[in-house]
C-alpha atoms as an extended CHARMM CRD file, in Angstrom:
* protein
*
        61  EXT
         1         1  MET       CA            164.4850000000      191.8840000000       68.3950000000  PROA      1               0.0000000000
         2         2  LYS       CA            166.3570000000      195.6050000000       67.1150000000  PROA      2               0.0000000000
         3         3  ILE       CA            169.5310000000      193.7820000000       68.0140000000  PROA      3               0.0000000000
         4         4  VAL       CA            168.9090000000      190.5100000000       66.5170000000  PROA      4               0.0000000000
         5         5  THR       CA            168.1480000000      192.8490000000       63.1500000000  PROA      5               0.0000000000
         6         6  ILE       CA            171.9070000000      195.0210000000       63.9990000000  PROA      6               0.0000000000
         7         7  ILE       CA            173.8510000000      191.6790000000       64.5910000000  PROA      7               0.0000000000
         8         8  VAL       CA            172.4290000000      190.3910000000       61.0980000000  PROA      8               0.0000000000
         9         9  LEU       CA            172.8340000000      193.5620000000       58.7100000000  PROA      9               0.0000000000
        10        10  VAL       CA            176.5120000000      193.5900000000       60.5690000000  PROA      10              0.0000000000
        11        11  VAL       CA            176.9990000000      189.7840000000       59.4220000000  PROA      11              0.0000000000
        12        12  ILE       CA            175.6820000000      190.6310000000       56.0610000000  PROA      12              0.0000000000
        13        13  ALA       CA            178.2180000000      193.0830000000       55.7610000000  PROA      13              0.0000000000
        14        14  LEU       CA            180.8770000000      191.0970000000       56.9300000000  PROA      14              0.0000000000
        15        15  PHE       CA            180.4380000000      188.7330000000       54.4340000000  PROA      15              0.0000000000
        16        16  PHE       CA            180.2030000000      191.1420000000       51.4370000000  PROA      16              0.0000000000
        17        17  LEU       CA            182.7620000000      193.5860000000       52.9980000000  PROA      17              0.0000000000
        18        18  LEU       CA            185.3290000000      191.5110000000       53.8600000000  PROA      18              0.0000000000
        19        19  PRO       CA            186.6520000000      190.1910000000       50.0660000000  PROA      19              0.0000000000
        20        20  ILE       CA            186.2460000000      193.4410000000       49.0900000000  PROA      20              0.0000000000
        21        21  LEU       CA            188.5080000000      194.9130000000       51.4570000000  PROA      21              0.0000000000
        22        22  SER       CA            190.8350000000      192.2760000000       51.4010000000  PROA      22              0.0000000000
        23        23  GLY       CA            191.4900000000      193.0330000000       47.9050000000  PROA      23              0.0000000000
        24        24  ASN       CA            190.4220000000      189.5550000000       46.2340000000  PROA      24              0.0000000000
        25        25  ALA       CA            186.9100000000      191.1350000000       44.7830000000  PROA      25              0.0000000000
        26        26  TYR       CA            186.9110000000      194.6830000000       42.9940000000  PROA      26              0.0000000000
        27        27  ILE       CA            183.9060000000      196.5010000000       42.8080000000  PROA      27              0.0000000000
        28        28  PRO       CA            183.1440000000      196.7610000000       39.1130000000  PROA      28              0.0000000000
        29        29  GLU       CA            183.3620000000      200.0740000000       37.5470000000  PROA      29              0.0000000000
        30        30  ASP       CA            180.5440000000      199.5400000000       34.5330000000  PROA      30              0.0000000000
        31        31  MET       CA            178.0040000000      196.7560000000       34.2070000000  PROA      31              0.0000000000
        32        32  SER       CA            179.6770000000      194.1570000000       32.0020000000  PROA      32              0.0000000000
        33        33  ALA       CA            179.8130000000      190.4750000000       31.9980000000  PROA      33              0.0000000000
        34        34  THR       CA            183.7840000000      190.8530000000       32.4510000000  PROA      34              0.0000000000
        35        35  GLU       CA            183.4340000000      193.0600000000       35.1900000000  PROA      35              0.0000000000
        36        36  ILE       CA            180.8740000000      191.2090000000       36.7560000000  PROA      36              0.0000000000
        37        37  GLY       CA            182.6000000000      187.6550000000       36.3890000000  PROA      37              0.0000000000
        38        38  HSD       CA            185.8630000000      189.1690000000       38.1600000000  PROA      38              0.0000000000
        39        39  PHE       CA            183.8800000000      190.4740000000       41.0000000000  PROA      39              0.0000000000
        40        40  ILE       CA            182.1110000000      186.7910000000       41.4300000000  PROA      40              0.0000000000
        41        41  GLY       CA            185.0590000000      185.0290000000       41.2230000000  PROA      41              0.0000000000
        42        42  GLY       CA            187.1410000000      187.0830000000       43.5210000000  PROA      42              0.0000000000
        43        43  PHE       CA            184.6240000000      187.0130000000       45.9780000000  PROA      43              0.0000000000
        44        44  ALA       CA            184.0090000000      183.4110000000       45.5740000000  PROA      44              0.0000000000
        45        45  GLY       CA            187.7880000000      182.5840000000       45.5470000000  PROA      45              0.0000000000
        46        46  TYR       CA            188.2280000000      184.6370000000       48.5850000000  PROA      46              0.0000000000
        47        47  TRP       CA            185.2360000000      182.5470000000       50.9970000000  PROA      47              0.0000000000
        48        48  ARG       CA            186.6770000000      179.0430000000       49.4210000000  PROA      48              0.0000000000
        49        49  ASP       CA            190.5540000000      180.2640000000       50.6010000000  PROA      49              0.0000000000
        50        50  ALA       CA            189.1490000000      181.1330000000       53.9850000000  PROA      50              0.0000000000
        51        51  LEU       CA            186.6000000000      177.7080000000       54.2750000000  PROA      51              0.0000000000
        52        52  LYS       CA            189.5840000000      175.9470000000       53.3090000000  PROA      52              0.0000000000
        53        53  SER       CA            191.8990000000      177.5810000000       55.9190000000  PROA      53              0.0000000000
        54        54  VAL       CA            189.5010000000      176.9740000000       58.7430000000  PROA      54              0.0000000000
        55        55  PHE       CA            188.7200000000      173.5130000000       58.0870000000  PROA      55              0.0000000000
        56        56  SER       CA            192.2730000000      172.2130000000       57.7090000000  PROA      56              0.0000000000
        57        57  PHE       CA            192.8720000000      174.4580000000       61.1400000000  PROA      57              0.0000000000
        58        58  VAL       CA            189.9850000000      172.3480000000       62.9370000000  PROA      58              0.0000000000
        59        59  ARG       CA            191.2500000000      168.8530000000       60.8830000000  PROA      59              0.0000000000
        60        60  GLY       CA            194.4530000000      169.9490000000       62.3480000000  PROA      60              0.0000000000
        61        61  LYS       CA            193.5070000000      170.0360000000       66.0270000000  PROA      61              0.0000000000
């Protein structure tokens, strides 16, 4: 049970950290609507591009 918990935590951390580490989603400096919107937009854009790349790779094979 402990290993499953660790794996789930690592997957959740990667889900949130990959867009930030790639530079697509910047951590908001304050809690204004504009800053949060830029963060969510960068976050969603990263995963949209990642999924688009995966699906085009799978379809190309």
